[in-house]
C-alpha positions in Angstrom: -81.9 -38.0 13.5 -85.6 -37.6 12.5 -84.6 -33.9 11.8 -81.8 -34.5 9.4 -83.3 -37.4 7.8 -86.5 -35.2 7.1 -84.4 -32.8 5.9 -82.3 -34.8 3.4 -85.5 -35.9 2.3 -87.3 -33.0 0.7 -84.9 -30.8 -0.1 -84.1 -30.6 -3.6 -80.6 -31.4 -4.1 -79.4 -32.7 -1.1 -75.7 -33.3 -0.3 -73.7 -35.5 2.0 -69.7 -34.4 2.8 -67.8 -36.7 4.5 -64.2 -36.8 5.1 -63.6 -39.5 7.9 -66.8 -41.5 8.4 -64.8 -44.0 6.2 -62.8 -45.2 8.9 -65.3 -47.0 10.6 -65.7 -49.3 7.9 -69.6 -50.4 8.2 -70.1 -46.6 7.5 -69.7 -47.1 3.3 -72.7 -49.3 3.6 -74.9 -47.4 6.0 -73.9 -44.1 3.3 -75.7 -46.4 0.3 -78.5 -47.9 2.1 -79.2 -43.9 2.7 -78.5 -42.5 -0.7 -80.3 -45.7 -2.2 -83.6 -44.6 -0.4 -83.4 -41.1 -1.4 -83.3 -40.0 -4.8 -81.0 -37.4 -5.9 -79.1 -37.6 -2.4 -75.0 -37.6 -3.3 -72.1 -37.5 -1.6 -68.9 -35.7 -1.8 -66.0 -37.1 -0.4 -63.0 -34.8 0.4 -60.2 -37.6 1.1 -59.9 -37.6 4.8 -59.0 -41.3 5.1 -60.2 -44.4 4.3 -63.3 -44.8 1.3 -66.3 -43.2 2.4 -68.3 -43.8 -0.5 -67.9 -45.8 -3.1 -66.9 -44.1 -6.4 -68.3 -46.0 -8.7 -72.2 -45.7 -7.0 -74.4 -43.0 -8.6 -74.5 -40.9 -5.7 -70.8 -40.0 -5.9 -70.2 -36.7 -6.6 -66.1 -38.0 -6.6 -63.2 -37.1 -4.3 -61.5 -33.7 -4.0 -59.8 -31.8 -1.1 -62.9 -30.1 0.5 -63.3 -27.8 -3.4 -66.4 -28.7 -5.3 -69.3 -27.0 -6.8 -71.7 -29.5 -5.4 -71.6 -27.9 -2.4 -72.3 -24.2 -4.1 -75.8 -26.4 -5.4 -76.6 -28.6 -2.4 -79.6 -26.9 -0.5 -79.2 -28.8 2.7 -75.7 -30.4 3.8 -75.1 -33.3 5.8 -71.4 -32.8 7.0 -70.4 -36.2 8.1 -67.1 -36.9 10.2 -65.5 -34.1 8.2 -62.8 -31.2 9.1 -63.1 -29.0 6.0 -66.3 -29.5 3.7 -65.8 -26.1 1.5 -63.1 -23.7 1.1 -65.1 -20.2 2.1 -63.6 -18.7 -0.7 -64.0 -20.7 -3.4 -67.1 -23.1 -2.9 -69.4 -21.8 0.0 -72.7 -23.3 0.1 -76.1 -21.3 -0.8 -76.8 -19.0 2.0 -80.0 -20.3 2.3 -78.4 -24.2 2.7 -79.5 -25.7 5.6 -76.9 -27.0 7.3 -76.3 -30.4 9.7 -72.9 -31.8 10.9 -72.5 -35.1 12.9 -68.8 -35.9 14.4 -67.4 -37.4 17.5 -65.9 -33.5 18.0 -68.4 -31.6 16.2 -66.4 -28.3 17.3 -62.9 -29.7 16.0 -61.7 -28.8 19.3 -58.5 -29.6 18.5 -58.3 -27.2 15.4 -58.4 -23.6 16.3 -59.7 -22.0 13.2 -62.0 -25.2 12.0 -65.5 -24.0 12.1 -68.6 -23.5 9.8 -72.1 -22.5 10.2 -74.8 -25.1 11.2 -78.4 -25.6 12.0 -77.6 -28.5 14.1 -74.2 -30.4 15.2 -74.6 -33.4 17.0 -72.0 -35.0 18.8 -72.2 -39.0 17.7 -70.6 -42.0 16.1 -71.4 -41.6 12.3 -72.9 -45.5 12.4 -75.0 -44.7 14.8 -76.1 -41.7 13.5 -76.6 -43.2 9.6 -78.3 -46.3 11.3 -80.5 -44.0 12.9 -81.8 -41.7 9.9 -82.2 -45.5 8.0 -84.1 -46.8 10.3 -86.8 -43.4 10.6 -87.1 -43.2 7.3 -87.5 -46.9 6.5 -90.3 -47.1 9.3 -92.1 -43.5 8.4 -94.9 -44.2 6.4 -94.8 -40.2 4.8 -91.1 -41.0 3.4 -91.8 -44.6 2.6 -94.5 -43.1 0.0 -92.6 -40.2 -1.0 -89.6 -41.5 -1.8 -90.7 -43.5 -4.4 -93.0 -40.7 -6.2 -92.2 -40.2 -9.9 -90.9 -36.8 -8.8 -88.4 -38.7 -6.9 -87.8 -41.4 -9.8 -87.1 -38.5 -12.4 -84.0 -37.1 -9.4 -82.5 -40.8 -8.9 -82.9 -40.6 -13.3 -80.8 -37.3 -13.5 -78.0 -38.4 -10.6 -77.5 -41.5 -13.2 -77.0 -39.2 -16.0 -75.0 -37.1 -14.2 -72.2 -39.4 -12.7 -72.3 -41.3 -16.4 -71.6 -38.0 -17.8 -68.6 -37.4 -15.2 -67.1 -40.9 -15.6 -67.2 -40.5 -19.4 -65.5 -37.0 -19.0 -62.9 -38.9 -16.7 -62.5 -41.1 -19.3 -61.9 -39.2 -22.0 -59.2 -37.3 -20.6 -57.4 -40.6 -20.5 -57.7 -40.8 -24.4 -54.6 -39.6 -26.3 -55.0 -38.8 -30.4 -52.7 -40.8 -32.4 -49.9 -38.4 -33.1 -50.1 -37.3 -29.2 -46.6 -36.9 -27.4 -46.3 -37.4 -23.9 -45.4 -33.9 -22.4 -43.9 -34.3 -18.8 -43.6 -30.9 -18.3 
């Protein structure tokens, strides 16, 4: 897990994509801990099952079925327990993106045509993997110092601003004008 931790911590635009990790209700808090540790790290939830990451957290990219532009921007992607992290024709990852996959069945042996490239695959329980990644970052002095540098503080602020802008855009969609009629077609 040190390889994953180091890659996420040193990436410019790291991303976690998850779909089913919320099945274990201990995972969201470990994900929050990881995102709070690595400024700039964001989480995209593909809505596979239970809540995997809180929508209200600044690191949340939101919930969508496998399709979001965030996958095209990330330089390091950690896929956690997700069958379809992106749709290759709509939002493929960057060609230079480093992709890591942690899952109880990383080869999706029950799904014939489910495959995406990865620089590493681990057959592991997500909670164990997240706990190991968090422990490694916490116990490694290099990362303790680096992740608190001004560069990372600025990244944390940018993520908060993007999250706030996204929430405001969603809120604006719910506002109607005084003479607006309800169109149910």
